[in-house]
VOSE-794287 format. One record per residue (C-alpha): residue number from 1; residue in three letters; x, y, z. Coordinates in pm, whole numbers, plus 32768, in hexadecimal, padded with zeros to 4 digits. Example, Ala and Ser with C-alpha at 12.3 -4.5 7.8 and 13.67 -1.06 7.14 Angstrom:
# VOSE-794287
<seba resi="1" resn="ala" c1="84CE" c2="7E3E" c3="830C"/>
<seba resi="2" resn="ser" c1="8557" c2="7F96" c3="82CA"/>
***
This chain:
# VOSE-794287
<seba resi="1" resn="met" c1="8000" c2="8000" c3="8000"/>
<seba resi="2" resn="gln" c1="8093" c2="814B" c3="7F94"/>
<seba resi="3" resn="arg" c1="8093" c2="825F" c3="8099"/>
<seba resi="4" resn="asp" c1="8027" c2="83B6" c3="8024"/>
<seba resi="5" resn="his" c1="8123" c2="84C4" c3="806F"/>
<seba resi="6" resn="leu" c1="80BC" c2="8618" c3="80ED"/>
<seba resi="7" resn="tyr" c1="817C" c2="8758" c3="80C6"/>
<seba resi="8" resn="phe" c1="812D" c2="889D" c3="8173"/>
<seba resi="9" resn="val" c1="8150" c2="8A07" c3="8113"/>
<seba resi="10" resn="tyr" c1="8156" c2="8ACA" c3="8256"/>
<seba resi="11" resn="ile" c1="8167" c2="8C2F" c3="82D0"/>
<seba resi="12" resn="leu" c1="8214" c2="8C96" c3="8411"/>
<seba resi="13" resn="ala" c1="81ED" c2="8DED" c3="84B0"/>
<seba resi="14" resn="ser" c1="82B6" c2="8EA7" c3="85B6"/>
<seba resi="15" resn="arg" c1="816F" c2="8F27" c3="8650"/>
<seba resi="16" resn="pro" c1="8012" c2="8F82" c3="85D4"/>
<seba resi="17" resn="gln" c1="803C" c2="905F" c3="84A0"/>
<seba resi="18" resn="gly" c1="81B5" c2="9033" c3="84C5"/>
<seba resi="19" resn="thr" c1="82D3" c2="8FB7" c3="83F0"/>
<seba resi="20" resn="leu" c1="8278" c2="8E87" c3="831B"/>
<seba resi="21" resn="tyr" c1="8339" c2="8D59" c3="829F"/>
<seba resi="22" resn="ile" c1="82B9" c2="8C5D" c3="81A0"/>
<seba resi="23" resn="gly" c1="8347" c2="8B00" c3="817F"/>
<seba resi="24" resn="val" c1="8300" c2="899E" c3="8107"/>
<seba resi="25" resn="thr" c1="8337" c2="8853" c3="81BC"/>
<seba resi="26" resn="asn" c1="82C7" c2="86E9" c3="81CD"/>
<seba resi="27" resn="asp" c1="82B1" c2="86EF" c3="834C"/>
<seba resi="28" resn="leu" c1="820A" c2="8829" c3="83CA"/>
<seba resi="29" resn="val" c1="8231" c2="87F3" c3="8540"/>
<seba resi="30" resn="arg" c1="83A1" c2="8795" c3="8527"/>
<seba resi="31" resn="arg" c1="83F1" c2="88BE" c3="8448"/>
<seba resi="32" resn="val" c1="833C" c2="89BF" c3="851E"/>
<seba resi="33" resn="leu" c1="83EA" c2="8936" c3="8655"/>
<seba resi="34" resn="glu" c1="8539" c2="8957" c3="85A0"/>
<seba resi="35" resn="his" c1="84EB" c2="8AC5" c3="855A"/>
<seba resi="36" resn="arg" c1="8489" c2="8AFE" c3="86C6"/>
<seba resi="37" resn="glu" c1="85BC" c2="8A54" c3="8750"/>
<seba resi="38" resn="gly" c1="86A1" c2="8B24" c3="8673"/>
<seba resi="39" resn="lys" c1="8717" c2="89F9" c3="85A9"/>
<seba resi="40" resn="val" c1="86C7" c2="8AAD" c3="8464"/>
<seba resi="41" resn="pro" c1="87CF" c2="8BBA" c3="8434"/>
<seba resi="42" resn="gly" c1="8774" c2="8CFC" c3="8386"/>
<seba resi="43" resn="phe" c1="8638" c2="8DC9" c3="836D"/>
<seba resi="44" resn="thr" c1="8550" c2="8D1B" c3="8466"/>
<seba resi="45" resn="lys" c1="865D" c2="8D03" c3="856E"/>
<seba resi="46" resn="arg" c1="86D5" c2="8E69" c3="853E"/>
<seba resi="47" resn="tyr" c1="8575" c2="8F02" c3="854A"/>
<seba resi="48" resn="ala" c1="84CF" c2="8E0B" c3="863E"/>
<seba resi="49" resn="val" c1="83CA" c2="8D9D" c3="8540"/>
<seba resi="50" resn="his" c1="8341" c2="8C6A" c3="85F4"/>
<seba resi="51" resn="arg" c1="81C3" c2="8C80" c3="8605"/>
<seba resi="52" resn="leu" c1="8115" c2="8B8A" c3="851A"/>
<seba resi="53" resn="val" c1="7FEB" c2="8C50" c3="8497"/>
<seba resi="54" resn="tyr" c1="7F8D" c2="8B9E" c3="8353"/>
<seba resi="55" resn="phe" c1="7FCE" c2="8A65" c3="828A"/>
<seba resi="56" resn="glu" c1="7F4D" c2="89A1" c3="8162"/>
<seba resi="57" resn="arg" c1="7F67" c2="8831" c3="810A"/>
<seba resi="58" resn="his" c1="7FE2" c2="87C1" c3="7FB4"/>
<seba resi="59" resn="gly" c1="7FFF" c2="8662" c3="7F28"/>
<seba resi="60" resn="asp" c1="8116" c2="86B7" c3="7E36"/>
<seba resi="61" resn="ile" c1="8265" c2="8755" c3="7E8E"/>
<seba resi="62" resn="gln" c1="827E" c2="8815" c3="7D46"/>
<seba resi="63" resn="glu" c1="8124" c2="88A8" c3="7D81"/>
<seba resi="64" resn="ala" c1="8187" c2="890B" c3="7EE4"/>
<seba resi="65" resn="ile" c1="82C9" c2="89B0" c3="7E70"/>
<seba resi="66" resn="ala" c1="8211" c2="8A6D" c3="7D5E"/>
<seba resi="67" resn="arg" c1="810F" c2="8AE8" c3="7E5B"/>
<seba resi="68" resn="glu" c1="8222" c2="8B54" c3="7F4C"/>
<seba resi="69" resn="lys" c1="82CA" c2="8C1D" c3="7E37"/>
<seba resi="70" resn="arg" c1="817F" c2="8CC1" c3="7DD4"/>
<seba resi="71" resn="leu" c1="8130" c2="8D22" c3="7F3B"/>
<seba resi="72" resn="lys" c1="828A" c2="8DB6" c3="7F69"/>
<seba resi="73" resn="arg" c1="8242" c2="8EA3" c3="7E47"/>
<seba resi="74" resn="trp" c1="80F7" c2="8F16" c3="7EDA"/>
<seba resi="75" resn="his" c1="80CE" c2="9070" c3="7F70"/>
<seba resi="76" resn="cys" c1="80D2" c2="906F" c3="80EF"/>
<seba resi="77" resn="asp" c1="7F65" c2="90D6" c3="8104"/>
<seba resi="78" resn="trp" c1="7F00" c2="8FA8" c3="8032"/>
<seba resi="79" resn="lys" c1="7FC4" c2="8EBF" c3="8115"/>
<seba resi="80" resn="arg" c1="7F23" c2="8F56" c3="8249"/>
<seba resi="81" resn="ser" c1="7DC9" c2="8F2E" c3="81B0"/>
<seba resi="82" resn="leu" c1="7E14" c2="8DC2" c3="8163"/>
<seba resi="83" resn="ile" c1="7E7B" c2="8D83" c3="82CC"/>
<seba resi="84" resn="glu" c1="7D4B" c2="8E37" c3="8357"/>
<seba resi="85" resn="glu" c1="7C55" c2="8D6B" c3="8283"/>
<seba resi="86" resn="asp" c1="7C91" c2="8C44" c3="836C"/>
<seba resi="87" resn="asn" c1="7D4D" c2="8CDF" c3="8490"/>
<seba resi="88" resn="arg" c1="7CB9" c2="8E36" c3="84D2"/>
<seba resi="89" resn="tyr" c1="7D78" c2="8E6E" c3="8617"/>
<seba resi="90" resn="trp" c1="7EC6" c2="8DE0" c3="85A3"/>
<seba resi="91" resn="ile" c1="7EB9" c2="8CCB" c3="86A7"/>
<seba resi="92" resn="asp" c1="7FEC" c2="8BEE" c3="86B2"/>
<seba resi="93" resn="leu" c1="7F72" c2="8AA3" c3="8621"/>
<seba resi="94" resn="leu" c1="808E" c2="89C8" c3="86A0"/>
<seba resi="95" resn="pro" c1="802C" c2="89A8" c3="8812"/>
<seba resi="96" resn="gln" c1="7ED9" c2="8915" c3="87BA"/>
<seba resi="97" resn="met" c1="7F7C" c2="8823" c3="86C6"/>
<seba resi="98" resn="leu" c1="806D" c2="87B0" c3="87D4"/>
<seba resi="99" resn="glu" c1="7F5B" c2="8796" c3="88D9"/>
<seba resi="100" resn="asp" c1="7E86" c2="86C1" c3="87EF"/>
<seba resi="101" resn="gly" c1="7FB1" c2="85E8" c3="87A2"/>
<seba resi="102" resn="ser" c1="7F6C" c2="861B" c3="8632"/>
<seba resi="103" resn="arg" c1="806B" c2="8652" c3="8524"/>
<seba resi="104" resn="ile" c1="7F6F" c2="8720" c3="845D"/>
<seba resi="105" resn="ala" c1="7E63" c2="8809" c3="84E3"/>
<seba resi="106" resn="pro" c1="7D0D" c2="8796" c3="846B"/>
<seba resi="107" resn="thr" c1="7C95" c2="88F1" c3="840B"/>
<seba resi="108" resn="ala" c1="7DA9" c2="893D" c3="8311"/>
<seba resi="109" resn="arg" c1="7D3B" c2="89A1" c3="81B6"/>
<seba resi="110" resn="pro" c1="7D7A" c2="8895" c3="80AF"/>
<seba resi="111" resn="gly" c1="7E71" c2="88F2" c3="7FA1"/>
***
């Protein structure tokens, strides 16, 4: 039986309406924890961009990468609107995921 792979495009924020970072991964919880623990050198570590505020699931890595690249080109206001469609108050999504013991939050928008 072949296992379906999931890939995630995610947005981290430094705070509500703050600095944003967009990335792609095949393990959302692990990757966000790496950002938080400072294991990812560069932008997120330098600017403390650790709050998971949005993510999408994708079944194909090329599709996920293409979406990540498109989102990175978006104007900041568009990115903020996208986040606020599902997460009006910019709540950090990771604590609930960890509390539930899930690897993927059930309310995430499908890719």
